[in-house]
ZAMARGU-4260 file (C-alpha; in steps of 0.2 Angstrom, whole numbers, plus 5000, padded with zeros to 4 digits):
<rodrens>
0) 5453/5475/5600 | 5466/5461/5603 | 5460/5444/5610 | 5469/5431/5620 | 5478/5425/5605
5) 5496/5422/5600 | 5500/5422/5581 | 5515/5411/5577 | 5524/5415/5561 | 5540/5404/5556
10) 5552/5414/5545 | 5568/5413/5535 | 5572/5427/5523 | 5554/5433/5521 | 5557/5452/5520
15) 5545/5453/5505 | 5531/5445/5514 | 5532/5447/5532 | 5525/5464/5533 | 5509/5459/5524
20) 5507/5444/5536 | 5509/5454/5552 | 5498/5468/5547 | 5484/5456/5543 | 5483/5450/5561
25) 5489/5465/5571 | 5471/5470/5576 | 5466/5453/5583 | 5482/5446/5591 | 5489/5451/5608
30) 5505/5443/5604 | 5514/5440/5587 | 5529/5428/5588 | 5541/5427/5573 | 5551/5411/5575
35) 5566/5415/5564 | 5579/5402/5559 | 5593/5414/5554 | 5587/5426/5541 | 5601/5436/5533
40) 5589/5449/5525 | 5578/5462/5534 | 5565/5450/5540 | 5569/5452/5558 | 5570/5471/5557
45) 5554/5473/5549 | 5545/5461/5561 | 5552/5470/5576 | 5547/5487/5569 | 5529/5481/5567
50) 5528/5475/5585 | 5532/5457/5584 | 5543/5447/5595 | 5557/5438/5586 | 5564/5422/5593
55) 5578/5413/5585 | 5577/5394/5583 | 5588/5383/5573 | 5579/5375/5559 | 5575/5356/5560
60) 5559/5355/5550 | 5543/5365/5548 | 5533/5355/5561 | 5546/5357/5574 | 5548/5376/5571
65) 5529/5378/5573 | 5529/5368/5589 | 5543/5378/5596 | 5532/5394/5593 | 5517/5386/5601
70) 5527/5381/5616 | 5533/5399/5618 | 5515/5407/5616 | 5510/5418/5631 | 5491/5416/5627
75) 5480/5401/5628 | 5474/5402/5610 | 5486/5401/5595 | 5485/5405/5576 | 5498/5399/5565
80) 5501/5407/5548 | 5516/5407/5536 | 5525/5423/5531 | 5518/5421/5514 | 5500/5421/5520
85) 5488/5435/5523 | 5472/5434/5534 | 5457/5440/5524 | 5444/5453/5531 | 5431/5439/5531
90) 5443/5427/5541 | 5447/5441/5554 | 5428/5444/5557 | 5426/5425/5559 | 5440/5425/5572
95) 5433/5440/5581 | 5416/5431/5582 | 5424/5416/5590 | 5430/5426/5604 | 5415/5438/5606
100) 5402/5424/5607 | 5413/5412/5617 | 5413/5399/5604 | 5432/5398/5605 | 5429/5388/5621
105) 5417/5375/5613 | 5430/5368/5601 | 5448/5362/5603 | 5453/5367/5585 | 5447/5377/5570
110) 5451/5375/5552 | 5453/5389/5539 | 5452/5387/5520 | 5469/5393/5512 | 5467/5400/5494
115) 5482/5401/5483 | 5487/5416/5472 | 5496/5409/5457 | 5504/5419/5443 | 5493/5434/5445
120) 5477/5426/5450 | 5469/5416/5464 | 5465/5398/5460 | 5447/5394/5462 | 5447/5375/5459
125) 5465/5369/5461 | 5469/5366/5479 | 5451/5371/5484 | 5445/5369/5497 | 5461/5367/5507
130) 5456/5367/5525 | 5470/5367/5538 | 5470/5367/5556 | 5478/5384/5561 | 5468/5390/5576
135) 5467/5381/5592 | 5470/5380/5611 | 5489/5377/5613 | 5486/5363/5625 | 5475/5353/5613
140) 5487/5352/5598 | 5504/5344/5593 | 5513/5348/5577 | 5521/5332/5570 | 5529/5326/5553
145) 5544/5330/5543 | 5542/5339/5526 | 5524/5344/5529 | 5515/5345/5546 | 5503/5333/5554
150) 5492/5342/5566 | 5486/5331/5581 | 5470/5339/5589 | 5463/5333/5605 | 5445/5338/5604
155) 5431/5344/5592 | 5436/5353/5576 | 5426/5366/5567 | 5428/5375/5550 | 5426/5394/5550
160) 5422/5406/5536 | 5435/5417/5527 | 5450/5414/5516 | 5468/5413/5522 | 5477/5420/5506
165) 5493/5411/5501 | 5506/5420/5490 | 5517/5405/5488 | 5526/5406/5471 | 5535/5421/5463
170) 5534/5413/5446 | 5534/5397/5436 | 5552/5394/5439 | 5551/5396/5457 | 5536/5384/5458
175) 5545/5370/5448 | 5562/5373/5457 | 5553/5370/5473 | 5544/5355/5466 | 5561/5348/5462
180) 5568/5352/5479 | 5554/5344/5488 | 5554/5328/5478 | 5572/5325/5482 | 5568/5328/5501
185) 5554/5317/5500 | 5564/5303/5492 | 5577/5305/5506 | 5564/5303/5519 | 5556/5288/5511
190) 5573/5280/5510 | 5577/5283/5528 | 5560/5275/5533 | 5565/5259/5523 | 5553/5262/5508
195) 5558/5252/5493 | 5558/5258/5475 | 5545/5250/5464 | 5545/5252/5445 | 5525/5252/5444
200) 5525/5267/5456 | 5537/5276/5445 | 5526/5273/5430 | 5509/5275/5437 | 5509/5286/5452
205) 5514/5302/5442 | 5499/5299/5431 | 5488/5297/5445 | 5495/5313/5454 | 5491/5323/5438
210) 5474/5315/5435 | 5469/5319/5453 | 5473/5337/5452 | 5468/5341/5435 | 5452/5330/5433
215) 5445/5324/5450 | 5449/5341/5458 | 5443/5351/5443 | 5460/5359/5440 | 5456/5361/5422
220) 5443/5374/5426 | 5458/5385/5432 | 5464/5385/5414 | 5483/5385/5411 | 5486/5389/5429
225) 5477/5373/5434 | 5487/5363/5420 | 5503/5370/5427 | 5500/5364/5445 | 5494/5347/5439
230) 5510/5345/5428 | 5521/5350/5444 | 5513/5335/5453 | 5516/5323/5438 | 5535/5329/5437
235) 5538/5330/5456 | 5530/5313/5459 | 5540/5305/5445 | 5556/5313/5451 | 5553/5307/5469
240) 5553/5289/5464 | 5567/5291/5452 | 5578/5299/5466 | 5573/5284/5477 | 5579/5272/5464
245) 5595/5282/5463 | 5598/5282/5482 | 5596/5263/5482 | 5608/5261/5467 | 5621/5272/5477
250) 5618/5261/5492 | 5621/5245/5482 | 5637/5253/5475 | 5643/5258/5492 | 5640/5240/5499
255) 5651/5233/5485 | 5665/5244/5490
</rodrens>
């Protein structure tokens, strides 16, 4: 049976994913809000056919899009998922238990462990555990940040059992193209905040980013998949600082006229 829960799903051209996401929460949600930023495919049609309410909101950034959905929620408790995510059976049972036992009222926020499906297989060590604050009372949370969300929770937080499956990359090309895109966005944001390019960061931060993922987080135990993810961190971190250097060089050029 549905509970006093609104599920918020931000979307943009997610026709290949949205059905899986909605179906995984239909049994527990009293309301499903799809916050769409202008899809040109069948995302909206599919979502509406599955009983979701679709609201258009112009894209600013991810945290703003999610916060818009939280503010529109009709029910006191909110569960945020992305269109490329799926709630596992174990996680659904954990959520049901929160409402049935009344534990939902004892905490302000709940964290779920997201597990990524990467090139045909779930990663068991890379990005594990990846706990994210996704279930909460809507008056107790604020989504902030720019590229990635910063979730401000007013109150006690508890981790719950069950995976939130994440089907993020279609293939290697998709992964590294996005890494390239986000490295440039990050550089632009750093530049706006007045962060300055440092040569030592260009040289050493990529190595540290690789080492942290591959060795300290045991990515090597995921084989080639773990190596691929670690390399993406090395490359994207290197490019982030290289883009920052390029922005500063362009700024100097413009100042000279």
